[in-house]
N, C-alpha and C positions, 0 to 999 in steps of 0.2 A: 504493499500500500504506499501509495505517497501523498504529502501534503505541502501544501502553501500557507505560512504563515507571514507576519508582519507585514500585513497588508489592510486594506480597507476593503471588505469584500460587500458585493451588491447581493442583498438579501429583501426579498419582498419590497422593491423600489427604494431603498436606502442604502448607503454607504455604513459597513457596521465595523468598528475597528475592536482588536483583541480577540478574534476568533481566528480560527484555523480550519481550512478546508481540506478532507480527506478523501482520498478517491484513489480508484484503478483506472477502467476504462468507464465506469460510471461515478457520479458522485456519491460517496458511502455518508459521509457526516459531515456536519459543522459543527465544530465544539469550541470551548473557551481556551483560550493561550494557556490556561494554567490546568487544563487537562492533557494536556499533549505528551507528557511524560509516561502516561499511562498507554498511551498505542504504539503498536510495533510500525516503524515507518522505516521502509527501504529509501526513500529519495525525500529529501526535505529542501523545498525551494524557497528562498527569501525575497518576498515581495519589496523587500526595501520601502516600507511604506507607502506603497502605489496601490494602485485600483485593482480589484481582481474582480472581472467581469465575464459574464457569458459571452464565447467566441462569436462572431459577427456572421452574418449571413448574407451572402450577396444575391439577389433573385435577377439579376440583369446585369451580366458581364459575358462580353465579348472574347477578350482575350486579354493578354497580359506578358509583357517582357518579350515581344517578338513572336509571341504564337495567337494564332486564332483559333477558335471553335470551328469555322468554315474550312480548316483546313481538312477536317474529317481523319485526322493522323492521331492514334491514340497515345504516341509519345509526345505530340503537343500538348494534348489532354492532361496528361501525367506533369508535364512541366509546370503548367498554369497551376494544376491543383499543387504542387511543392511550392509554388512560390508566392502565391497569395496569402500563407500566414504570414508572412512577414507584415502583413497590415491587419492581423489581427482577425483574419478570416478562417473559419474552420468547417464551413460548409458553402455551397453556391450551386447556381444552376449555369451551366454553361449555356450562351444565348446564342441562337442562330441568326442569321440574315436572309433578306430577299435575296434569293440566287434561282438557278434552275433546279429543279425539282431531284433530279439524280444528286446534286450536290448536297442538297438540304437532307437528302434521306441517307447520304453517306454519313453527314455528320450525326445525324439522330443514331445510326447505326454505332458510330464509334462511342458515342454518349454512353450507349445501353452496354456495350462491351466492358468502358472504364467502370461502370457502377458495378457490374458482375466481379469484375476484377478485385473491387476493394482497394484500391491502390493506397499507398502512404503519402498522405498530404490532406489538404481540404477535402472532406467529403463532398462527390457528387450527389445530389438530391433528388436530380431528374433534369431536365432541359426548361427552357423557355424559348418557345417560338415565337418570333418577332418576324411577322411577315410568313410568307408572301399575300396575306388577305387583308389588304390596306388600301388608302387611297393615294391615286397617282399625284393628287394636289397637294397633298402633305405627306410625300414620301420621304421628306428629310434627306438622309445619306442612304435611302435604301435604292436597289436599282430599279427604275420604274420598267424596263425591259421584262422584267420576271415576276411583275405583280399580277395575281390572278384572283379569280372569284374565290370563295371557300371550297375545297375540294378535299373530301375525306381520304381519298389516295394519297395524297399528299403524307399523311401522317400513319396510315395504315401500318399497323403491326408496332408500332411505337406509342400508342396511345397509354401505355402504362407508365411511361417514363415522362411523358407530357404533364408537367405541373401548369403552366400558364401558356396561353396562345393570346398573343396582341393582335386585334382585329378591328377594322373599321368597322362599326355598325350599319353604316347606310350604305355599303357595298350589297350587292344583290346576293342574295341566298344566306347572308351573315345571322339573322335573326334564327332562322332554323337551324342552321350549324351551331349557334351557341347553345340552344336549347338542346340538342341533340347531345353534344358532348359533354355537356354540363351533367345533364342526367344520366347516360349512358357510361361515362367514364369519369366524372369529377374533376374535369379539367377546369381551371380557372381562367375566365376569359379578362383580359385588360385593354381597355380602349385606347388606342392611339394611332397615329399616324393617320387621322381622321377627320374627313371635312364634314363630318355630321352636324346639322343643325342641333339645335336644342332638343328639341320633338324626336328626333333620330336618335340622339344620345340616350335619351332617357326611353326609349323603346328598347335599346341594346341593354339598358339597366334592367328591364323588366325582363326581357329573356333570359338575363343571367350575367352579364357583365358585373364583374365586383369589384374592379380595380380599373386604375386609369396610368398607362405608360408613360414615362417621363411627363407629368403634368406640366401643363403649358407650353411644352415642345412639340411642335408638328401636330397642331390640331387647331379647332377653330377657338378663336379667344373669347373672351368676355367683351360683350356689348349691351348698351341699356334696351336696345331694340333686338339684337340677336345673340341672347345669351351662350350658345354654342356648347361645344364640348366642356369647355371650363366652367361655365354656366351650371351645367348638368352634373359636373363632378362637386362642385359646391353645395347644390340643392340636392344631394344625395347622401347616404351613409357609405359609399363604397370607398374602398381604399385608394391612395395615389402616391404613384412612385415620384421621389424629387431625387434630381441630381444636383446636390448641393455643392458645387464647384465655385459658386458666386459666379460662373459664366452663364451656365444654361437659365439659370433664375435669379433675379436680383436678389440678394439677402434681405432687402428690405421687406421681402415678401414672406418670409419665413415665419414670423408671427401671424401674419394674416393667416396664413395657409394653416398652421395649428389650432388658431382660435376657430376657425371656421370648420375645419374636419375634426379636429380633436387629435392629440398627438398620437392615440391610439390606431388612427387610420393612415399614419404617415409612414412610407416607406423608404429609407435612405438607400439608394443604389448606386452603383458607379457608372454603368455603360460603358465601361472601360473597353478600350480597342489594344490591340496589339501594343501600341506605342505607350502604354502605360508601363512606369517604371523604368522609363528609357530616356535619353536625351533626345533634344528637338531634330527632326529629320522627317524623312519618307517613309511611309507607313502603307498598309492596305487595309480595306474593310469593305467586306461583300465584294471583293474585286475591284474595287474603286481606289485610287490613289488618295490617300490622307495626309497632310502635313501637320505635325506636331509643333506648334511654335508657342512659346512663353505658357505652357500648360493648354493650349487650345488646340483643338484636332479641327481640322476644315480639310474639304473636298477642293479642288482645283477652282471652283466657283466661288469658295467662301462659305459654303453650305457648312455649318458645325456637324461635325460627323463623330458621334460619341463622345468618350472624354478620356482623359490620362488621370481622373479622379482616384485616390485610395479610399476605400470605406473608413478606416479610422480619421480621415481627414475631413470626409463627409460629416462624421457626427462633431469633429472640432467646429467646424464651419458653421453647422446649425447650431451649436450650444454658443458660439461665441456671438452669433448674429440675431440670437433670440432671446426672449426671456425664460426659457427654459432650463430647466438644471440638466447636468451632465446625467443624472441617473434616469431621469425621463427622457432625453434624447437618445440614451443607450439602447432604450427599448424599440426605437424606431430602426434599429439595424439588427435585432434580436429576436425577442417574442412575436414583436410585429409580423414578422416574415415568417416565423413558426406557426404561427395560427393561419397567416394567409395560404399556406402551402399544406398545411394538415400535417405537420411535424411536433406540433407543441407539445406530445406525450414524451419527447425525447431530447428537444432543444429547445433554446431559446432562454432559460434561466438558470441558476446554479441550485436547481432544487433537488432534493435527495433523491437517486433512481435514474436522475437522466443522465446522457452522455455527458463525460467529462470533456466538455468544449469550453475552454478558458482562456482569455487573455488577459494578461497583466500588461496594465498603461498608467502613463502618467497624465497630469492633468492637461497638456497639450495633445494626447492621445497618441504619444509615440509609444509605440510597442517594443516592450522587453520580453517578453515571454507569450508563445500560442501553443496551447495544449489542444489536441484533438482526439477524444474517447481515451484520454489519458496518456497519449504518447507525444513528446516533445516535437513539434512542428516546425519551430523557430525559435531562438534564442538569440538575443541581440547580443553581438560580441563587444568586449570591453573597450 
């Protein structure tokens, strides 16, 4: 059995001192420091006064450090899995792009193979299918050439690993598709890359849409006579992804989003591409050239194309630019995601019996230690 001591543990939404967390592959106990001598400990980790929090869950990430989900290569996914724990991430959904169907299916097959392999690193919990069932008008950095109406053949055989599908509810056949795959397979639908009117967006929510992909970005905005997708999100109880890099969404809106939606509906994501974690330069996303410059990822025409954001810094940015405490914002990268994709029985908090997915961070959200299912996935060098 292992333990982490000399830190502030996030318990029931509050940081608590003078406690010790004991774990192997799952969390066994949380005890007082004074009781530690009564336990048999194989490995003792000193948190050095820092925060001990649940491992982060990224439900929207395309790539990292030169690798992309759409490569359809298992070594690529392994590398992403082993790299992102340096950002405190202990589980994630490799996210696809709008490309030709064979490439999408190859990527899905690779993700499924890695899930079965149970590789060492951040755990793959499934996948997020972003496109190809989206709007041409609000395609963003997605390839218009491969956009299509909803078609079950695209995902046939992979329904069990698809946790989320980003969809434009106004596209022909979307409402029936949402209803069917929500009911038959429990897939979550997220509204995004959408030109929907307010009424069309609300129809999507009625059909089963339960979230919004990178809220505010690539969708109809809020206008007092045409509330659009943004108005529908604000006037419903669905969740919303936020790319809190202060580029995609002005940080002045962080408080507004949290107040209107409630922090329990906020999902901090990275939408990171292969350039994340690397220096400025030329990369690719969905077969298109992307240029990373001073933290901003852009296509050749200047369209924002994903991000270079790290999830720990998303938490830091949202905390810095809002009135919400770190304890509360942490939930928007942990338990909120776990509940969203249905893994809250084993992920998202440091409750006894859950997977020992743990990060040790300071007040700037720098990562000192990341543990996944009891194994050290990252340790900051001195």
